[in-house]
C-alpha positions in Angstrom: -0.1 -0.2 -0.1 1.0 3.5 -0.8 0.0 6.8 0.8 -0.6 9.6 -1.3 -1.6 13.0 0.0 -2.8 16.6 -1.3 -2.5 19.8 0.6 -4.1 22.8 -1.2 -3.5 26.4 0.2 -5.8 28.6 -1.8 -3.3 29.9 -4.2 -0.5 30.1 -1.5 3.0 28.2 -1.9 2.3 24.6 -1.0 3.1 23.2 2.6 6.0 21.0 3.6 4.5 17.6 4.5 6.0 15.8 7.3 5.5 11.8 7.0 5.7 9.7 10.4 6.1 6.1 9.8 5.9 3.4 12.9 6.6 -0.1 12.2 5.4 -1.6 15.2 8.2 -0.3 17.5 5.4 1.5 19.9 3.8 -1.1 21.4 3.5 -3.4 18.3 1.2 -1.0 16.5 1.8 0.3 13.1 0.7 3.4 11.4 1.1 6.6 9.5 0.5 10.0 10.1 0.8 12.7 7.6 1.0 16.4 9.0 1.4 19.6 6.9 3.8 22.0 8.4 4.0 25.4 8.0 8.0 26.1 8.1 11.1 24.7 6.9 13.2 23.8 8.8 11.1 22.3 11.7 12.9 24.6 14.3 11.0 27.6 14.6 13.8 30.0 15.3 15.9 28.8 12.3 12.8 28.9 10.0 12.4 32.4 11.4 15.8 33.4 10.6 15.5 32.1 7.4 12.3 33.8 6.8 10.4 30.6 5.8 7.9 30.5 8.9 4.3 31.8 8.3 2.5 33.8 10.7 -1.1 34.4 11.3 -2.2 38.1 12.2 -5.0 38.8 14.8 -8.4 37.9 13.2 -6.8 36.0 10.5 -7.4 32.5 9.8 -5.3 29.5 8.4 -6.5 26.4 7.3 -5.2 23.4 5.3 -7.3 20.7 3.9 -6.0 17.5 4.0 -6.8 14.3 1.5 -5.4 10.9 1.6 -6.4 7.7 -0.2 -4.9 4.2 0.1 -4.6 2.2 -3.0 -3.1 -1.3 -4.3 -1.9 -2.1 -7.8 -3.1 -2.2 -10.8 -4.5 0.8 -9.6 -2.5 3.7 -10.3 -1.7 6.6 -8.0 -3.3 9.2 -10.4 -6.5 7.1 -10.4 -6.5 6.9 -6.6 -6.5 10.7 -6.3 -9.1 10.9 -8.8 -11.2 9.4 -6.1 -10.8 12.2 -4.1 -12.3 14.6 -6.6 
């Protein structure tokens, strides 16, 4: 199985994505976490220095739509994303 994600940002620069994979090392559980990040690098102080961090002004909103799908061959990843609409 593969995981494919889409993170639209209303015309802004696409968000970086963190992918956390656990192969049974925590209580024998297997899981995948897809997390949109708002800056690179992950260290906020470094991101601020490099002017790659995002900020939200008072009264302003920031939202991200997360879509994911699981697929198996012979289906292609492109077809799997089409199911998301």
